[in-house]
C-alpha positions in Angstrom: 77.6 65.1 -58.1 78.7 61.5 -57.2 75.9 59.3 -56.0 75.9 58.1 -52.4 77.1 54.5 -52.1 74.7 52.3 -50.0 75.0 48.8 -48.7 72.5 46.3 -47.3 73.5 43.9 -44.5 71.4 40.8 -44.8 69.5 41.2 -48.0 67.9 37.7 -47.7 65.2 38.6 -45.3 61.9 40.3 -46.2 63.0 43.8 -45.1 66.4 43.4 -46.8 65.0 42.4 -50.2 62.5 45.2 -50.0 65.4 47.6 -49.4 67.1 46.2 -52.5 64.0 46.8 -54.6 63.6 50.4 -53.4 67.3 51.4 -53.5 68.2 50.0 -56.9 66.1 52.6 -58.7 66.7 55.4 -56.2 67.8 58.4 -58.3 70.4 59.7 -55.7 72.2 56.5 -54.7 74.3 53.6 -56.0 73.6 50.2 -54.6 77.2 49.2 -54.0 77.2 46.2 -51.6 74.8 43.5 -50.4 75.4 40.8 -47.9 73.6 37.7 -46.8 74.8 35.1 -44.2 73.0 32.2 -45.8 73.5 33.1 -49.5 77.0 34.5 -49.7 78.5 33.8 -53.1 75.1 33.5 -54.8 73.6 35.9 -57.4 70.8 38.0 -56.0 68.7 37.0 -58.9 69.0 33.4 -58.1 67.8 34.0 -54.5 65.1 36.4 -55.6 64.1 36.0 -59.3 61.8 39.0 -59.2 65.0 41.1 -58.9 66.7 39.6 -61.9 67.5 43.0 -63.2 69.9 43.6 -60.3 73.2 42.0 -61.3 74.8 41.6 -57.9 76.6 38.8 -56.1 75.7 38.5 -52.4 78.9 38.7 -50.2 79.7 37.7 -46.6 81.0 41.2 -45.7 79.9 44.7 -46.5 82.1 46.7 -48.9 83.0 50.3 -48.9 79.9 52.4 -48.6 78.7 55.8 -47.3 75.7 54.4 -45.5 74.7 50.9 -44.5 71.2 49.5 -43.9 71.2 46.7 -41.4 68.4 44.2 -41.8 69.9 41.7 -39.4 68.0 40.2 -36.5 68.2 41.9 -33.1 71.5 41.6 -31.2 73.3 40.4 -34.4 72.5 43.8 -35.9 74.2 45.8 -33.1 77.3 43.5 -33.4 77.4 44.1 -37.2 76.9 47.9 -36.9 79.5 48.7 -34.2 82.6 48.3 -36.5 80.9 50.4 -39.2 80.2 53.3 -36.7 83.8 53.2 -35.6 84.8 53.6 -39.3 82.6 56.6 -39.7 80.0 54.9 -41.8 76.5 56.1 -41.3 74.1 53.3 -40.3 70.3 52.9 -40.6 69.2 49.9 -38.5 65.9 48.2 -39.2 66.3 45.9 -36.2 65.3 46.9 -32.6 68.9 47.2 -31.4 69.0 51.0 -31.2 65.3 52.0 -30.7 65.2 51.9 -26.9 67.1 54.5 -25.0 67.3 52.5 -21.7 69.9 49.7 -22.1 68.3 47.9 -19.1 65.2 47.2 -21.1 67.0 45.0 -23.6 67.4 42.0 -21.3 63.8 42.3 -20.3 62.3 42.6 -23.8 64.9 41.1 -26.2 66.8 38.7 -23.9 70.2 40.1 -24.4 72.5 42.6 -22.8 73.2 45.4 -25.2 76.8 45.3 -26.5 77.1 49.1 -27.1 74.9 50.9 -24.6 77.0 54.1 -25.1 75.5 54.3 -28.6 71.9 54.2 -27.6 71.7 57.9 -26.7 73.5 58.7 -29.9 71.0 57.0 -32.1 68.0 58.9 -33.5 64.6 57.2 -33.6 63.8 57.3 -37.2 60.1 58.3 -37.3 60.4 61.4 -39.5 57.0 62.8 -38.5 58.3 63.2 -34.9 62.1 63.4 -35.2 62.8 64.9 -38.6 65.0 67.7 -37.2 67.3 65.2 -35.5 67.9 62.9 -38.5 70.3 65.0 -40.7 73.1 65.1 -38.1 72.7 61.4 -37.0 75.3 58.7 -37.5 72.9 56.0 -36.3 69.2 55.9 -37.2 67.0 53.4 -35.5 64.2 52.7 -37.9 61.0 52.2 -35.9 59.2 48.8 -35.7 56.3 48.1 -37.9 53.6 48.0 -35.1 55.0 51.1 -33.4 55.0 53.0 -36.7 51.2 52.6 -37.3 50.3 53.0 -33.6 52.4 56.1 -32.9 51.3 57.9 -36.0 47.7 57.1 -35.1 48.0 58.4 -31.5 50.6 61.2 -31.7 48.3 64.1 -32.5 45.8 63.2 -29.7 48.5 62.5 -27.2 50.4 65.7 -27.9 47.2 67.7 -27.7 46.2 66.1 -24.4 42.9 64.9 -25.7 42.8 61.5 -24.1 43.4 60.0 -20.7 46.7 58.0 -20.2 45.0 54.6 -20.4 45.3 53.6 -24.1 44.5 50.4 -26.0 46.2 49.4 -29.2 44.8 46.5 -31.2 46.8 45.5 -34.3 46.4 43.0 -37.1 49.5 42.1 -39.1 50.2 40.0 -42.2 52.4 36.9 -41.9 55.5 38.6 -43.4 55.9 40.5 -40.1 57.2 37.3 -38.6 60.1 37.1 -41.0 61.1 34.8 -43.7 62.2 31.8 -41.6 59.5 29.2 -41.5 57.9 28.4 -38.2 54.9 26.3 -37.3 52.7 29.4 -36.8 53.6 30.8 -40.2 53.2 27.5 -42.1 50.5 27.9 -44.7 48.2 25.3 -43.1 48.5 27.0 -39.7 48.1 30.6 -40.9 45.4 30.4 -43.6 41.8 30.8 -42.5 43.0 31.7 -39.0 43.5 34.7 -36.8 45.8 34.5 -33.8 46.5 36.9 -30.9 49.9 36.6 -29.4 52.3 38.2 -26.8 49.4 39.2 -24.6 51.8 39.4 -21.7 53.7 42.2 -23.4 55.0 42.4 -27.0 58.6 43.6 -27.5 57.4 46.6 -29.5 55.4 47.9 -26.5 58.3 49.8 -24.7 59.1 51.5 -28.0 55.5 52.7 -28.3 55.5 53.9 -24.7 58.9 55.6 -25.0 57.9 57.7 -28.0 54.4 58.5 -27.0 55.5 59.6 -23.5 57.9 62.1 -25.2 54.7 63.9 -26.2 52.9 64.0 -22.8 55.0 66.5 -20.8 56.0 63.9 -18.3 52.7 62.1 -17.9 53.2 58.3 -17.7 51.0 56.2 -20.1 49.3 52.9 -19.4 49.3 51.2 -22.8 47.7 47.8 -23.5 48.9 46.4 -26.9 47.5 43.2 -28.4 48.9 42.1 -31.7 47.3 39.6 -34.0 48.4 37.7 -37.1 45.9 37.5 -39.9 46.1 35.4 -43.1 47.5 38.0 -45.5 51.1 38.4 -46.7 51.7 42.0 -45.7 50.1 45.0 -44.1 49.1 46.2 -40.6 45.8 47.7 -39.5 45.9 49.2 -36.0 42.8 50.3 -34.0 43.7 52.6 -31.1 41.3 53.6 -28.3 41.6 56.4 -25.7 39.0 57.9 -23.4 38.4 61.6 -24.2 39.0 64.1 -21.5 36.2 66.1 -23.0 33.4 63.5 -23.7 31.6 66.1 -25.8 34.4 66.8 -28.2 33.1 66.8 -31.8 34.5 64.4 -34.4 35.0 67.5 -36.7 37.4 69.1 -34.1 39.4 65.9 -33.9 39.7 65.6 -37.7 40.8 69.3 -37.9 43.5 68.6 -35.3 44.8 65.5 -37.2 44.8 67.3 -40.6 46.7 70.2 -39.1 49.2 67.9 -37.4 50.0 66.0 -40.7 49.4 68.7 -43.2 53.0 68.9 -44.4 53.7 65.1 -44.2 54.2 63.5 -47.6 53.4 60.0 -46.4 50.7 60.4 -43.8 47.2 60.9 -45.1 44.2 61.6 -42.9 41.2 59.8 -44.5 37.5 60.5 -44.7 36.6 56.8 -44.2 38.3 53.9 -42.4 41.3 52.8 -44.4 42.1 49.2 -45.5 45.5 47.5 -45.8 45.0 47.0 -49.5 45.1 50.8 -49.9 48.8 51.0 -48.8 50.2 47.7 -50.2 53.7 48.4 -51.7 53.7 52.0 -50.7 55.3 54.1 -48.0 52.0 55.6 -46.9 50.3 55.6 -43.5 46.6 56.2 -43.7 44.9 57.5 -40.6 41.3 57.8 -39.7 40.2 59.4 -36.4 36.6 59.3 -35.1 34.7 59.7 -31.9 32.4 57.2 -30.3 29.9 59.8 -28.8 28.1 57.0 -26.8 31.2 56.2 -24.7 33.2 59.4 -25.1 36.0 57.5 -26.6 38.5 58.4 -29.4 39.0 55.7 -32.0 41.8 55.9 -34.5 42.5 53.5 -37.3 45.8 53.4 -39.2 47.1 51.2 -42.0 50.6 50.7 -43.3 52.5 48.2 -45.4 54.7 46.6 -42.7 57.6 46.0 -45.1 57.6 49.5 -46.6 56.5 52.3 -44.1 57.0 49.7 -41.4 60.5 48.8 -42.4 62.4 49.4 -45.7 60.5 52.4 -47.0 60.8 54.3 -43.8 64.5 53.5 -43.7 64.9 55.0 -47.2 62.9 58.0 -46.1 65.3 58.4 -43.2 68.3 58.2 -45.6 66.7 60.9 -47.8 66.5 63.3 -44.9 69.9 62.3 -43.6 71.6 63.2 -46.9 69.4 66.2 -47.9 67.7 64.4 -50.8 64.0 65.0 -51.6 62.2 63.1 -48.8 60.0 61.3 -51.3 62.9 60.2 -53.6 62.7 56.5 -54.5 59.3 56.2 -52.7 56.9 57.8 -55.1 55.3 54.5 -56.2 51.5 54.4 -55.7 50.0 51.4 -53.8 49.3 48.2 -55.7 45.7 47.1 -56.1 44.0 44.6 -55.8 
């Protein structure tokens, strides 16, 4: 059987180059086309020497492919995707441009009017653990954001089971690569090293995505979610600590662990841990490690999750979506164990 031809739009960002690394050795696909606005005409190996084995020239436009991964920034991604959808090319978008179902939220959270609101309801939110059944028939997959991936997977079992009250707190720590490859003052080495910084306390743009997906699990109950992200001095990884007041303050930790293990028992990339996980334990992998516990003094559920923001939080999850979309083994191309130390 002929391999599926895949393309990467904007290979020159961190998510794009991670896609190239994963797709090049994927057993079921052929990496057929890669683009990059700032590096068109250059060899991929010259831009990213660690990928010297991949003999590709970066082009300005995507070639003939069966499925395209877009790693463009928001707004630009939607504009690049629309012509491909019209041509019948399947698209997996790593930007935020198709994650929100309400077009009216894009001006508020992303400062642009969505150019194709008719496609938002057509797009499938690509978190396989919650939307696996919808992915095979999709023409547009909206790969979840990095922060929402860790937070939603941490909270989904408890929210669906109605264990906690609607007032939820999510505290996340991210490596600097989450800010992208373009240099800014806050990601400059001298600014980021030996420093921890909270930001977007008035509302991070990933917040509506978290609320949208978690409220699908509540049977119509609105959630009040406080999300505070932080940047910490490491290159990659996200650790999220999520808090919710238990409706039953006497609920035993063992019951919560049983619920979580049952919820994720068939998931290849979500592991419920016996001890709090660390970001080093997922580095380079498509894993999400989850640890639920109960603070019996306060009657509060505390859940910790860890992901690699560039793999399960971006490129790896997009490849997982592609595997489901085309009927490949879900773990294909994603079997690599985490790197350590």
